[in-house]
N, C-alpha and C positions, 0 to 999 in steps of 0.2 A: 574768484576775486577780480573785480573790475579794475582797470588801470586808472590811476589818479592823474591829475594834471602834471605832476612831477615825474610820473612813470610812463614812458612811451608804450604804445601798444605792443611793439615788438618785444619789449621786456616784461610784459604782463605774464602772470602765471599761466603756464601751458596746461590745458586740460584736455588733451587729445590722446588718442591711442594710435601711435604711428603704424602699428601692424594693421589695424582696422582700416585706416586711411589708404595704405598701400594696397591692401586686398581689394578695396572698393575701386581704386584706380586700375588695378590689374584687370578686374572684371570689365570695366569700361573699355580698356584697350583691346581685350579679346573680342568683345562685341563689335567694335568698330572694324576690326580686321576681318572678322567673319562676314560682316555685311559687305565689305569691299570685295572679298573673295567670291561671294555668291552673286555679285552684281557686275559681271564682266562688261556689260554694255552701258554702264553708267546711268541706268534708268532711275535710280534713286539718289543721285549725287547730292541733292540738297540735304537730305537726311544724313548722309554720310558726312558732309561738310559741317553740319550743325553738331553732330556727335563728336567729330574730330575737334571742333572748337571747344566743346565742353571738356574734353580730355586735356587739351592744351591749357585751358584756364585752370583746371584742377592742378596740373603739374606746376604751373606758374605760382599758384598759391602755396603749394608745398615747398617750393624753393624759397619764395619770398619770406615765408614764416620760419624758415630754418628747419623744417621737419625733415626734408630730404636734400641731398646734394644732386647736382646735375648728373654726376656719375652713377649714383644709385638709380636715378630715373632712367638713364640710358640702359642700364642692365635690366631693369624691370621691363622696359619696352621690348627689348630683345627677347627676353624669356616669354613674354605674353604673345608676341608675334609668332613665336615657334608653337606655343600652345594653340593659338588660333589656327595655324596651318594644320596641325594634327586634327583638330576638331572639324575643320572644313572638309577633310578627307573622310570623316566618319559619316556614314549614312544615317546614323541614329540622332544626330544633332539637328534640332530645328531652332532657328533664331527668333527672337522675340518681336521683331518688327511686323 
């Protein structure tokens, strides 16, 4: 359902899957943190900065649309950073860049 002139976009019918959006964001956070951990000399900082900007924008959109609260995202970031730290210690993980 598209919003009408009388119905602001923020009040339009929500057709998203919160769990799917959060899972996608979680994967993005893990990837950014893994790349940071594997690049101690800052050789690919432009790619890291770009990826971090995508994550920031994604989180801003989730907050602005009311999908998530800041507190929910803080908890998600904390958990995903821990997950990335575990993966970075694993020799079997290869990152996609």
